[in-house]
N, CA, C and O atoms as a GROMACS GRO file, in nm:
protein
  616
    1UNK      N    1   8.266  12.766   9.886
    1UNK     CA    2   8.338  12.694   9.782
    1UNK      C    3   8.294  12.547   9.782
    1UNK      O    4   8.274  12.488   9.888
    2UNK      N    5   8.280  12.491   9.664
    2UNK     CA    6   8.247  12.350   9.649
    2UNK      C    7   8.370  12.278   9.596
    2UNK      O    8   8.426  12.316   9.493
    3UNK      N    9   8.410  12.172   9.667
    3UNK     CA   10   8.528  12.094   9.627
    3UNK      C   11   8.489  11.950   9.603
    3UNK      O   12   8.424  11.886   9.685
    4UNK      N   13   8.531  11.899   9.486
    4UNK     CA   14   8.520  11.757   9.454
    4UNK      C   15   8.662  11.702   9.446
    4UNK      O   16   8.754  11.772   9.406
    5UNK      N   17   8.679  11.576   9.483
    5UNK     CA   18   8.806  11.506   9.465
    5UNK      C   19   8.787  11.401   9.357
    5UNK      O   20   8.686  11.331   9.354
    6UNK      N   21   8.886  11.390   9.268
    6UNK     CA   22   8.886  11.287   9.165
    6UNK      C   23   9.003  11.194   9.194
    6UNK      O   24   9.119  11.233   9.177
    7UNK      N   25   8.973  11.073   9.237
    7UNK     CA   26   9.076  10.974   9.270
    7UNK      C   27   9.095  10.884   9.148
    7UNK      O   28   9.014  10.794   9.123
    8UNK      N   29   9.202  10.909   9.073
    8UNK     CA   30   9.224  10.835   8.949
    8UNK      C   31   9.336  10.733   8.963
    8UNK      O   32   9.449  10.766   8.998
    9UNK      N   33   9.302  10.609   8.936
    9UNK     CA   34   9.399  10.499   8.936
    9UNK      C   35   9.474  10.487   9.069
    9UNK      O   36   9.593  10.456   9.071
   10UNK      N   37   9.405  10.510   9.179
   10UNK     CA   38   9.463  10.490   9.311
   10UNK      C   39   9.458  10.339   9.338
   10UNK      O   40   9.350  10.280   9.342
   11UNK      N   41   9.572  10.279   9.357
   11UNK     CA   42   9.578  10.133   9.372
   11UNK      C   43   9.537  10.085   9.510
   11UNK      O   44   9.476   9.979   9.524
   12UNK      N   45   9.570  10.161   9.611
   12UNK     CA   46   9.553  10.118   9.749
   12UNK      C   47   9.411  10.142   9.800
   12UNK      O   48   9.361  10.254   9.798
   13UNK      N   49   9.347  10.035   9.846
   13UNK     CA   50   9.215  10.046   9.905
   13UNK      C   51   9.220  10.132  10.032
   13UNK      O   52   9.126  10.206  10.061
   14UNK      N   53   9.329  10.122  10.106
   14UNK     CA   54   9.344  10.202  10.226
   14UNK      C   55   9.350  10.351  10.192
   14UNK      O   56   9.296  10.433  10.266
   15UNK      N   57   9.415  10.386  10.082
   15UNK     CA   58   9.419  10.527  10.041
   15UNK      C   59   9.280  10.577  10.003
   15UNK      O   60   9.246  10.691  10.034
   16UNK      N   61   9.201  10.495   9.937
   16UNK     CA   62   9.063  10.536   9.904
   16UNK      C   63   8.983  10.552  10.033
   16UNK      O   64   8.906  10.648  10.046
   17UNK      N   65   8.998  10.462  10.126
   17UNK     CA   66   8.930  10.475  10.254
   17UNK      C   67   8.970  10.603  10.325
   17UNK      O   68   8.886  10.671  10.385
   18UNK      N   69   9.098  10.636  10.320
   18UNK     CA   70   9.147  10.760  10.378
   18UNK      C   71   9.086  10.881  10.310
   18UNK      O   72   9.053  10.980  10.377
   19UNK      N   73   9.069  10.876  10.179
   19UNK     CA   74   9.007  10.988  10.107
   19UNK      C   75   8.862  11.007  10.152
   19UNK      O   76   8.815  11.120  10.161
   20UNK      N   77   8.792  10.898  10.179
   20UNK     CA   78   8.655  10.910  10.230
   20UNK      C   79   8.654  10.980  10.366
   20UNK      O   80   8.570  11.066  10.390
   21UNK      N   81   8.746  10.944  10.452
   21UNK     CA   82   8.751  11.007  10.585
   21UNK      C   83   8.786  11.154  10.573
   21UNK      O   84   8.729  11.237  10.643
   22UNK      N   85   8.880  11.186  10.486
   22UNK     CA   86   8.918  11.325  10.463
   22UNK      C   87   8.800  11.404  10.408
   22UNK      O   88   8.770  11.514  10.456
   23UNK      N   89   8.733  11.348  10.308
   23UNK     CA   90   8.619  11.417  10.246
   23UNK      C   91   8.510  11.444  10.349
   23UNK      O   92   8.454  11.554  10.354
   24UNK      N   93   8.480  11.345  10.432
   24UNK     CA   94   8.378  11.362  10.534
   24UNK      C   95   8.420  11.467  10.636
   24UNK      O   96   8.341  11.553  10.675
   25UNK      N   97   8.544  11.461  10.680
   25UNK     CA   98   8.594  11.550  10.784
   25UNK      C   99   8.597  11.696  10.738
   25UNK      O  100   8.561  11.786  10.814
   26UNK      N  101   8.640  11.719  10.615
   26UNK     CA  102   8.662  11.856  10.568
   26UNK      C  103   8.543  11.915  10.493
   26UNK      O  104   8.542  12.035  10.465
   27UNK      N  105   8.444  11.835  10.462
   27UNK     CA  106   8.328  11.887  10.389
   27UNK      C  107   8.344  11.888  10.239
   27UNK      O  108   8.287  11.972  10.170
   28UNK      N  109   8.423  11.794  10.187
   28UNK     CA  110   8.433  11.779  10.042
   28UNK      C  111   8.298  11.733   9.991
   28UNK      O  112   8.237  11.642  10.048
   29UNK      N  113   8.249  11.795   9.885
   29UNK     CA  114   8.114  11.768   9.836
   29UNK      C  115   8.099  11.630   9.774
   29UNK      O  116   7.994  11.567   9.789
   30UNK      N  117   8.202  11.582   9.703
   30UNK     CA  118   8.189  11.453   9.635
   30UNK      C  119   8.326  11.395   9.605
   30UNK      O  120   8.421  11.468   9.575
   31UNK      N  121   8.334  11.263   9.613
   31UNK     CA  122   8.453  11.189   9.575
   31UNK      C  123   8.422  11.108   9.451
   31UNK      O  124   8.330  11.025   9.451
   32UNK      N  125   8.499  11.132   9.346
   32UNK     CA  126   8.486  11.056   9.222
   32UNK      C  127   8.592  10.947   9.224
   32UNK      O  128   8.710  10.976   9.248
   33UNK      N  129   8.553  10.824   9.200
   33UNK     CA  130   8.644  10.710   9.199
   33UNK      C  131   8.656  10.664   9.054
   33UNK      O  132   8.558  10.618   8.994
   34UNK      N  133   8.775  10.679   8.998
   34UNK     CA  134   8.793  10.653   8.856
   34UNK      C  135   8.907  10.554   8.831
   34UNK      O  136   8.989  10.526   8.918
   35UNK      N  137   8.908  10.502   8.708
   35UNK     CA  138   9.014  10.409   8.670
   35UNK      C  139   9.009  10.281   8.752
   35UNK      O  140   8.902  10.223   8.771
   36UNK      N  141   9.125  10.238   8.799
   36UNK     CA  142   9.135  10.112   8.873
   36UNK      C  143   9.108  10.128   9.023
   36UNK      O  144   9.117  10.030   9.097
   37UNK      N  145   9.076  10.247   9.067
   37UNK     CA  146   9.056  10.273   9.210
   37UNK      C  147   8.943  10.187   9.266
   37UNK      O  148   8.837  10.177   9.204
   38UNK      N  149   8.964  10.124   9.382
   38UNK     CA  150   8.859  10.043   9.443
   38UNK      C  151   8.748  10.128   9.504
   38UNK      O  152   8.770  10.244   9.540
   39UNK      N  153   8.631  10.070   9.516
   39UNK     CA  154   8.514  10.139   9.572
   39UNK      C  155   8.486  10.089   9.714
   39UNK      O  156   8.552   9.996   9.761
   40UNK      N  157   8.390  10.149   9.784
   40UNK     CA  158   8.362  10.110   9.922
   40UNK      C  159   8.319   9.964   9.942
   40UNK      O  160   8.320   9.915  10.054
   41UNK      N  161   8.281   9.896   9.835
   41UNK     CA  162   8.248   9.753   9.848
   41UNK      C  163   8.372   9.671   9.886
   41UNK      O  164   8.358   9.560   9.939
   42UNK      N  165   8.491   9.723   9.858
   42UNK     CA  166   8.616   9.656   9.894
   42UNK      C  167   8.631   9.662  10.046
   42UNK      O  168   8.619   9.769  10.105
   43UNK      N  169   8.658   9.549  10.108
   43UNK     CA  170   8.665   9.541  10.254
   43UNK      C  171   8.767   9.638  10.315
   43UNK      O  172   8.742   9.695  10.420
   44UNK      N  173   8.882   9.656  10.249
   44UNK     CA  174   8.985   9.745  10.304
   44UNK      C  175   8.945   9.892  10.293
   44UNK      O  176   8.983   9.973  10.378
   45UNK      N  177   8.869   9.928  10.189
   45UNK     CA  178   8.818  10.064  10.179
   45UNK      C  179   8.724  10.090  10.295
   45UNK      O  180   8.737  10.190  10.366
   46UNK      N  181   8.630  10.000  10.315
   46UNK     CA  182   8.531  10.016  10.421
   46UNK      C  183   8.598  10.018  10.558
   46UNK      O  184   8.560  10.098  10.644
   47UNK      N  185   8.696   9.933  10.579
   47UNK     CA  186   8.765   9.928  10.710
   47UNK      C  187   8.836  10.059  10.739
   47UNK      O  188   8.830  10.109  10.851
   48UNK      N  189   8.904  10.115  10.640
   48UNK     CA  190   8.979  10.239  10.660
   48UNK      C  191   8.886  10.360  10.667
   48UNK      O  192   8.912  10.454  10.742
   49UNK      N  193   8.778  10.358  10.592
   49UNK     CA  194   8.685  10.471  10.589
   49UNK      C  195   8.608  10.486  10.720
   49UNK      O  196   8.561  10.595  10.752
   50UNK      N  197   8.594  10.379  10.795
   50UNK     CA  198   8.526  10.381  10.924
   50UNK      C  199   8.386  10.443  10.918
   50UNK      O  200   8.344  10.516  11.007
   51UNK      N  201   8.314  10.411  10.811
   51UNK     CA  202   8.177  10.460  10.797
   51UNK      C  203   8.163  10.590  10.720
   51UNK      O  204   8.052  10.629  10.684
   52UNK      N  205   8.273  10.659  10.693
   52UNK     CA  206   8.266  10.786  10.620
   52UNK      C  207   8.207  10.768  10.480
   52UNK      O  208   8.149  10.861  10.424
   53UNK      N  209   8.222  10.649  10.423
   53UNK     CA  210   8.167  10.623  10.290
   53UNK      C  211   8.014  10.628  10.291
   53UNK      O  212   7.952  10.643  10.186
   54UNK      N  213   7.954  10.616  10.409
   54UNK     CA  214   7.808  10.623  10.420
   54UNK      C  215   7.758  10.767  10.425
   54UNK      O  216   7.640  10.793  10.405
   55UNK      N  217   7.850  10.861  10.450
   55UNK     CA  218   7.812  11.002  10.468
   55UNK      C  219   7.874  11.094  10.364
   55UNK      O  220   7.858  11.216  10.370
   56UNK      N  221   7.945  11.036  10.269
   56UNK     CA  222   8.014  11.114  10.167
   56UNK      C  223   7.958  11.078  10.030
   56UNK      O  224   7.950  10.961   9.994
   57UNK      N  225   7.918  11.179   9.955
   57UNK     CA  226   7.870  11.154   9.819
   57UNK      C  227   7.986  11.102   9.735
   57UNK      O  228   8.096  11.158   9.740
   58UNK      N  229   7.963  10.997   9.660
   58UNK     CA  230   8.067  10.943   9.575
   58UNK      C  231   8.003  10.877   9.452
   58UNK      O  232   7.886  10.841   9.451
   59UNK      N  233   8.086  10.865   9.352
   59UNK     CA  234   8.040  10.800   9.228
   59UNK      C  235   8.160  10.736   9.161
   59UNK      O  236   8.270  10.792   9.160
   60UNK      N  237   8.137  10.618   9.105
   60UNK     CA  238   8.242  10.552   9.028
   60UNK      C  239   8.217  10.575   8.879
   60UNK      O  240   8.104  10.562   8.830
   61UNK      N  241   8.323  10.609   8.810
   61UNK     CA  242   8.321  10.623   8.664
   61UNK      C  243   8.459  10.579   8.618
   61UNK      O  244   8.559  10.643   8.650
   62UNK      N  245   8.466  10.471   8.544
   62UNK     CA  246   8.596  10.417   8.504
   62UNK      C  247   8.677  10.519   8.425
   62UNK      O  248   8.797  10.534   8.448
   63UNK      N  249   8.614  10.589   8.332
   63UNK     CA  250   8.685  10.683   8.244
   63UNK      C  251   8.694  10.821   8.308
   63UNK      O  252   8.596  10.894   8.316
   64UNK      N  253   8.813  10.855   8.354
   64UNK     CA  254   8.833  10.984   8.422
   64UNK      C  255   8.807  11.103   8.330
   64UNK      O  256   8.766  11.209   8.378
   65UNK      N  257   8.828  11.087   8.202
   65UNK     CA  258   8.803  11.197   8.108
   65UNK      C  259   8.654  11.232   8.104
   65UNK      O  260   8.619  11.349   8.090
   66UNK      N  261   8.569  11.133   8.117
   66UNK     CA  262   8.425  11.158   8.123
   66UNK      C  263   8.394  11.244   8.246
   66UNK      O  264   8.314  11.337   8.238
   67UNK      N  265   8.457  11.212   8.360
   67UNK     CA  266   8.435  11.290   8.482
   67UNK      C  267   8.486  11.433   8.464
   67UNK      O  268   8.416  11.528   8.497
   68UNK      N  269   8.607  11.447   8.413
   68UNK     CA  270   8.666  11.580   8.392
   68UNK      C  271   8.577  11.665   8.301
   68UNK      O  272   8.547  11.780   8.332
   69UNK      N  273   8.536  11.608   8.189
   69UNK     CA  274   8.452  11.683   8.095
   69UNK      C  275   8.316  11.717   8.155
   69UNK      O  276   8.264  11.826   8.133
   70UNK      N  277   8.258  11.625   8.230
   70UNK     CA  278   8.129  11.650   8.294
   70UNK      C  279   8.137  11.760   8.399
   70UNK      O  280   8.050  11.847   8.407
   71UNK      N  281   8.241  11.754   8.481
   71UNK     CA  282   8.258  11.858   8.583
   71UNK      C  283   8.284  11.994   8.519
   71UNK      O  284   8.230  12.095   8.564
   72UNK      N  285   8.367  11.996   8.417
   72UNK     CA  286   8.393  12.123   8.348
   72UNK      C  287   8.264  12.180   8.290
   72UNK      O  288   8.240  12.300   8.299
   73UNK      N  289   8.181  12.096   8.232
   73UNK     CA  290   8.052  12.141   8.177
   73UNK      C  291   7.960  12.195   8.287
   73UNK      O  292   7.873  12.278   8.261
   74UNK      N  293   7.980  12.146   8.410
   74UNK     CA  294   7.902  12.194   8.525
   74UNK      C  295   7.966  12.315   8.592
   74UNK      O  296   7.922  12.356   8.700
   75UNK      N  297   8.068  12.372   8.529
   75UNK     CA  298   8.128  12.495   8.582
   75UNK      C  299   8.244  12.476   8.677
   75UNK      O  300   8.288  12.571   8.741
   76UNK      N  301   8.294  12.353   8.688
   76UNK     CA  302   8.408  12.327   8.775
   76UNK      C  303   8.539  12.359   8.704
   76UNK      O  304   8.553  12.342   8.583
   77UNK      N  305   8.635  12.406   8.782
   77UNK     CA  306   8.772  12.424   8.736
   77UNK      C  307   8.848  12.299   8.780
   77UNK      O  308   8.841  12.261   8.897
   78UNK      N  309   8.918  12.236   8.688
   78UNK     CA  310   8.992  12.112   8.716
   78UNK      C  311   9.134  12.149   8.755
   78UNK      O  312   9.206  12.214   8.680
   79UNK      N  313   9.174  12.105   8.875
   79UNK     CA  314   9.305  12.139   8.930
   79UNK      C  315   9.380  12.010   8.962
   79UNK      O  316   9.335  11.929   9.043
   80UNK      N  317   9.494  11.992   8.898
   80UNK     CA  318   9.576  11.875   8.925
   80UNK      C  319   9.670  11.901   9.042
   80UNK      O  320   9.724  12.011   9.054
   81UNK      N  321   9.689  11.802   9.127
   81UNK     CA  322   9.785  11.810   9.237
   81UNK      C  323   9.906  11.729   9.194
   81UNK      O  324   9.908  11.606   9.203
   82UNK      N  325  10.009  11.801   9.148
   82UNK     CA  326  10.123  11.732   9.087
   82UNK      C  327  10.243  11.825   9.079
   82UNK      O  328  10.228  11.947   9.071
   83UNK      N  329  10.360  11.768   9.081
   83UNK     CA  330  10.482  11.844   9.053
   83UNK      C  331  10.493  11.852   8.901
   83UNK      O  332  10.508  11.750   8.833
   84UNK      N  333  10.486  11.972   8.849
   84UNK     CA  334  10.481  11.992   8.704
   84UNK      C  335  10.531  12.133   8.674
   84UNK      O  336  10.524  12.220   8.761
   85UNK      N  337  10.581  12.156   8.555
   85UNK     CA  338  10.631  12.290   8.519
   85UNK      C  339  10.522  12.397   8.524
   85UNK      O  340  10.553  12.514   8.543
   86UNK      N  341  10.396  12.359   8.508
   86UNK     CA  342  10.284  12.454   8.516
   86UNK      C  343  10.238  12.481   8.658
   86UNK      O  344  10.164  12.577   8.683
   87UNK      N  345  10.281  12.399   8.752
   87UNK     CA  346  10.226  12.403   8.887
   87UNK      C  347  10.264  12.530   8.961
   87UNK      O  348  10.376  12.581   8.951
   88UNK      N  349  10.166  12.581   9.038
   88UNK     CA  350  10.188  12.696   9.126
   88UNK      C  351  10.172  12.646   9.270
   88UNK      O  352  10.104  12.547   9.297
   89UNK      N  353  10.236  12.716   9.360
   89UNK     CA  354  10.229  12.679   9.500
   89UNK      C  355  10.086  12.692   9.552
   89UNK      O  356  10.023  12.796   9.535
   90UNK      N  357  10.036  12.588   9.612
   90UNK     CA  358   9.897  12.588   9.661
   90UNK      C  359   9.876  12.696   9.766
   90UNK      O  360   9.763  12.742   9.785
   91UNK      N  361   9.982  12.737   9.834
   91UNK     CA  362   9.970  12.840   9.938
   91UNK      C  363   9.930  12.975   9.880
   91UNK      O  364   9.876  13.060   9.951
   92UNK      N  365   9.955  12.996   9.751
   92UNK     CA  366   9.921  13.122   9.688
   92UNK      C  367   9.805  13.109   9.589
   92UNK      O  368   9.761  13.208   9.531
   93UNK      N  369   9.757  12.988   9.569
   93UNK     CA  370   9.653  12.962   9.471
   93UNK      C  371   9.516  13.002   9.523
   93UNK      O  372   9.480  12.970   9.637
   94UNK      N  373   9.439  13.073   9.442
   94UNK     CA  374   9.302  13.110   9.476
   94UNK      C  375   9.206  13.022   9.395
   94UNK      O  376   9.192  13.040   9.274
   95UNK      N  377   9.141  12.927   9.462
   95UNK     CA  378   9.054  12.835   9.388
   95UNK      C  379   8.926  12.900   9.340
   95UNK      O  380   8.879  12.999   9.397
   96UNK      N  381   8.872  12.844   9.236
   96UNK     CA  382   8.744  12.881   9.180
   96UNK      C  383   8.634  12.836   9.278
   96UNK      O  384   8.657  12.747   9.359
   97UNK      N  385   8.518  12.897   9.270
   97UNK     CA  386   8.407  12.861   9.359
   97UNK      C  387   8.368  12.714   9.346
   97UNK      O  388   8.319  12.654   9.441
   98UNK      N  389   8.388  12.658   9.228
   98UNK     CA  390   8.364  12.516   9.204
   98UNK      C  391   8.495  12.456   9.154
   98UNK      O  392   8.536  12.479   9.040
   99UNK      N  393   8.560  12.379   9.240
   99UNK     CA  394   8.691  12.324   9.208
   99UNK      C  395   8.689  12.172   9.222
   99UNK      O  396   8.633  12.118   9.317
  100UNK      N  397   8.752  12.104   9.127
  100UNK     CA  398   8.770  11.959   9.133
  100UNK      C  399   8.920  11.932   9.136
  100UNK      O  400   8.993  11.971   9.045
  101UNK      N  401   8.965  11.866   9.242
  101UNK     CA  402   9.107  11.836   9.259
  101UNK      C  403   9.135  11.695   9.208
  101UNK      O  404   9.082  11.598   9.261
  102UNK      N  405   9.218  11.686   9.105
  102UNK     CA  406   9.256  11.560   9.045
  102UNK      C  407   9.377  11.503   9.117
  102UNK      O  408   9.480  11.569   9.130
  103UNK      N  409   9.364  11.378   9.164
  103UNK     CA  410   9.470  11.308   9.234
  103UNK      C  411   9.518  11.192   9.148
  103UNK      O  412   9.437  11.124   9.085
  104UNK      N  413   9.647  11.171   9.144
  104UNK     CA  414   9.702  11.065   9.060
  104UNK      C  415   9.746  10.942   9.135
  104UNK      O  416   9.738  10.935   9.258
  105UNK      N  417   9.791  10.847   9.059
  105UNK     CA  418   9.839  10.719   9.107
  105UNK      C  419   9.957  10.735   9.204
  105UNK      O  420  10.038  10.826   9.189
  106UNK      N  421   9.964  10.646   9.303
  106UNK     CA  422  10.066  10.653   9.407
  106UNK      C  423  10.209  10.650   9.352
  106UNK      O  424  10.298  10.711   9.411
  107UNK      N  425  10.231  10.582   9.242
  107UNK     CA  426  10.367  10.570   9.187
  107UNK      C  427  10.390  10.668   9.072
  107UNK      O  428  10.489  10.740   9.070
  108UNK      N  429  10.299  10.668   8.976
  108UNK     CA  430  10.319  10.746   8.853
  108UNK      C  431  10.262  10.888   8.859
  108UNK      O  432  10.294  10.970   8.773
  109UNK      N  433  10.179  10.918   8.958
  109UNK     CA  434  10.118  11.050   8.965
  109UNK      C  435  10.010  11.067   8.859
  109UNK      O  436   9.945  10.971   8.819
  110UNK      N  437   9.994  11.190   8.815
  110UNK     CA  438   9.896  11.220   8.711
  110UNK      C  439   9.967  11.214   8.576
  110UNK      O  440  10.066  11.285   8.557
  111UNK      N  441   9.920  11.132   8.483
  111UNK     CA  442   9.989  11.123   8.354
  111UNK      C  443   9.980  11.254   8.275
  111UNK      O  444   9.885  11.331   8.290
  112UNK      N  445  10.080  11.280   8.190
  112UNK     CA  446  10.081  11.403   8.110
  112UNK      C  447   9.952  11.426   8.031
  112UNK      O  448   9.910  11.541   8.015
  113UNK      N  449   9.890  11.321   7.982
  113UNK     CA  450   9.766  11.338   7.905
  113UNK      C  451   9.655  11.398   7.990
  113UNK      O  452   9.570  11.470   7.938
  114UNK      N  453   9.655  11.369   8.120
  114UNK     CA  454   9.554  11.427   8.209
  114UNK      C  455   9.596  11.563   8.262
  114UNK      O  456   9.511  11.649   8.285
  115UNK      N  457   9.725  11.582   8.282
  115UNK     CA  458   9.774  11.716   8.320
  115UNK      C  459   9.731  11.816   8.214
  115UNK      O  460   9.692  11.929   8.246
  116UNK      N  461   9.737  11.775   8.087
  116UNK     CA  462   9.699  11.863   7.977
  116UNK      C  463   9.551  11.902   7.984
  116UNK      O  464   9.513  12.006   7.931
  117UNK      N  465   9.468  11.822   8.049
  117UNK     CA  466   9.326  11.852   8.062
  117UNK      C  467   9.294  11.940   8.182
  117UNK      O  468   9.182  11.987   8.197
  118UNK      N  469   9.394  11.962   8.269
  118UNK     CA  470   9.372  12.043   8.388
  118UNK      C  471   9.374  12.191   8.353
  118UNK      O  472   9.454  12.236   8.270
  119UNK      N  473   9.285  12.266   8.416
  119UNK     CA  474   9.285  12.411   8.400
  119UNK      C  475   9.404  12.472   8.475
  119UNK      O  476   9.465  12.568   8.428
  120UNK      N  477   9.436  12.415   8.590
  120UNK     CA  478   9.547  12.461   8.672
  120UNK      C  479   9.614  12.339   8.734
  120UNK      O  480   9.556  12.230   8.740
  121UNK      N  481   9.737  12.359   8.780
  121UNK     CA  482   9.810  12.255   8.851
  121UNK      C  483   9.873  12.320   8.973
  121UNK      O  484   9.930  12.429   8.964
  122UNK      N  485   9.862  12.252   9.088
  122UNK     CA  486   9.920  12.305   9.211
  122UNK      C  487  10.016  12.203   9.271
  122UNK      O  488  10.008  12.083   9.245
  123UNK      N  489  10.108  12.255   9.352
  123UNK     CA  490  10.200  12.168   9.426
  123UNK      C  491  10.211  12.221   9.567
  123UNK      O  492  10.170  12.334   9.597
  124UNK      N  493  10.265  12.138   9.655
  124UNK     CA  494  10.292  12.178   9.793
  124UNK      C  495  10.441  12.172   9.816
  124UNK      O  496  10.507  12.076   9.776
  125UNK      N  497  10.496  12.275   9.880
  125UNK     CA  498  10.639  12.272   9.911
  125UNK      C  499  10.665  12.162  10.013
  125UNK      O  500  10.582  12.133  10.099
  126UNK      N  501  10.782  12.102  10.001
  126UNK     CA  502  10.821  11.995  10.091
  126UNK      C  503  10.965  12.016  10.133
  126UNK      O  504  11.044  12.073  10.059
  127UNK      N  505  10.999  11.969  10.251
  127UNK     CA  506  11.132  11.991  10.305
  127UNK      C  507  11.222  11.868  10.298
  127UNK      O  508  11.344  11.880  10.305
  128UNK      N  509  11.163  11.750  10.284
  128UNK     CA  510  11.241  11.627  10.284
  128UNK      C  511  11.307  11.598  10.150
  128UNK      O  512  11.298  11.678  10.056
  129UNK      N  513  11.373  11.485  10.143
  129UNK     CA  514  11.442  11.448  10.019
  129UNK      C  515  11.349  11.381   9.918
  129UNK      O  516  11.380  11.376   9.799
  130UNK      N  517  11.235  11.329   9.966
  130UNK     CA  518  11.138  11.269   9.875
  130UNK      C  519  11.061  11.382   9.805
  130UNK      O  520  11.039  11.488   9.864
  131UNK      N  521  11.021  11.359   9.684
  131UNK     CA  522  10.946  11.460   9.608
  131UNK      C  523  10.796  11.435   9.611
  131UNK      O  524  10.722  11.497   9.536
  132UNK      N  525  10.752  11.345   9.698
  132UNK     CA  526  10.609  11.318   9.704
  132UNK      C  527  10.573  11.270   9.844
  132UNK      O  528  10.659  11.242   9.927
  133UNK      N  529  10.442  11.262   9.868
  133UNK     CA  530  10.392  11.206   9.993
  133UNK      C  531  10.273  11.117   9.961
  133UNK      O  532  10.226  11.115   9.848
  134UNK      N  533  10.226  11.044  10.060
  134UNK     CA  534  10.112  10.957  10.043
  134UNK      C  535   9.995  11.036   9.984
  134UNK      O  536   9.971  11.150  10.025
  135UNK      N  537   9.924  10.978   9.890
  135UNK     CA  538   9.817  11.047   9.820
  135UNK      C  539   9.704  11.089   9.914
  135UNK      O  540   9.645  11.195   9.896
  136UNK      N  541   9.675  11.007  10.014
  136UNK     CA  542   9.571  11.044  10.110
  136UNK      C  543   9.612  11.163  10.194
  136UNK      O  544   9.530  11.252  10.221
  137UNK      N  545   9.737  11.166  10.237
  137UNK     CA  546   9.788  11.278  10.315
  137UNK      C  547   9.792  11.404  10.229
  137UNK      O  548   9.747  11.510  10.272
  138UNK      N  549   9.844  11.392  10.108
  138UNK     CA  550   9.852  11.507  10.018
  138UNK      C  551   9.713  11.563   9.988
  138UNK      O  552   9.694  11.684   9.986
  139UNK      N  553   9.617  11.474   9.965
  139UNK     CA  554   9.480  11.519   9.936
  139UNK      C  555   9.421  11.591  10.056
  139UNK      O  556   9.349  11.690  10.040
  140UNK      N  557   9.450  11.543  10.176
  140UNK     CA  558   9.399  11.609  10.295
  140UNK      C  559   9.454  11.749  10.312
  140UNK      O  560   9.380  11.844  10.340
  141UNK      N  561   9.585  11.762  10.295
  141UNK     CA  562   9.648  11.893  10.308
  141UNK      C  563   9.596  11.988  10.200
  141UNK      O  564   9.557  12.101  10.229
  142UNK      N  565   9.595  11.941  10.076
  142UNK     CA  566   9.550  12.026   9.964
  142UNK      C  567   9.403  12.064   9.980
  142UNK      O  568   9.366  12.179   9.954
  143UNK      N  569   9.319  11.970  10.021
  143UNK     CA  570   9.177  12.001  10.039
  143UNK      C  571   9.158  12.107  10.146
  143UNK      O  572   9.078  12.199  10.129
  144UNK      N  573   9.231  12.095  10.254
  144UNK     CA  574   9.220  12.194  10.361
  144UNK      C  575   9.260  12.333  10.308
  144UNK      O  576   9.190  12.431  10.331
  145UNK      N  577   9.374  12.340  10.238
  145UNK     CA  578   9.420  12.468  10.181
  145UNK      C  579   9.314  12.528  10.089
  145UNK      O  580   9.282  12.647  10.099
  146UNK      N  581   9.260  12.445  10.000
  146UNK     CA  582   9.163  12.496   9.903
  146UNK      C  583   9.034  12.542   9.971
  146UNK      O  584   8.981  12.648   9.939
  147UNK      N  585   8.984  12.463  10.064
  147UNK     CA  586   8.860  12.497  10.132
  147UNK      C  587   8.871  12.617  10.224
  147UNK      O  588   8.771  12.683  10.253
  148UNK      N  589   8.992  12.647  10.270
  148UNK     CA  590   9.011  12.759  10.362
  148UNK      C  591   9.086  12.875  10.300
  148UNK      O  592   9.137  12.962  10.371
  149UNK      N  593   9.094  12.878  10.167
  149UNK     CA  594   9.169  12.984  10.099
  149UNK      C  595   9.110  13.122  10.126
  149UNK      O  596   9.185  13.220  10.136
  150UNK      N  597   8.980  13.134  10.137
  150UNK     CA  598   8.917  13.262  10.164
  150UNK      C  599   8.955  13.318  10.300
  150UNK      O  600   8.962  13.440  10.317
  151UNK      N  601   8.981  13.231  10.396
  151UNK     CA  602   9.020  13.273  10.530
  151UNK      C  603   9.159  13.334  10.529
  151UNK      O  604   9.188  13.426  10.606
  152UNK      N  605   9.247  13.283  10.440
  152UNK     CA  606   9.383  13.335  10.432
  152UNK      C  607   9.388  13.471  10.365
  152UNK      O  608   9.473  13.554  10.398
  153UNK      N  609   9.296  13.495  10.269
  153UNK     CA  610   9.303  13.619  10.192
  153UNK      C  611   9.227  13.734  10.258
  153UNK      O  612   9.235  13.848  10.211
  154UNK      N  613   9.154  13.706  10.365
  154UNK     CA  614   9.078  13.814  10.428
  154UNK      C  615   9.151  13.876  10.545
  154UNK      O  616   9.099  13.968  10.608
   0.00000   0.00000   0.00000
């Protein structure tokens, strides 16, 4: 399975750095940095990434719709990680061989206009009173689930 992460409008440089470390650790093929998200040239991204940005394929594209459309044209299924009426539990989700996981802003999540562009939407069950978790942590958990889905079904 090939997994790309799309980091859209992530405000925190530390969260982007964390995504680089997650991508490197788990074997994510590429990290797309879109919208207002900072790139590895930002000192806090580089500090948090601890060099993972040197070993992880990444590309910046301000317009996330361009990334979504390009990945879809390349055969990727676009999957939003969000609490939404369309969302299915990631524990039961079977990803496509080419999957791009869309991550939203730390406060607002993925806007409805982008949810509408997703082929699928997944969520993770949570036990606490908060309905969300840090985007870097959520991306790590979701990436692991998606990359190891074949191991669960065999």
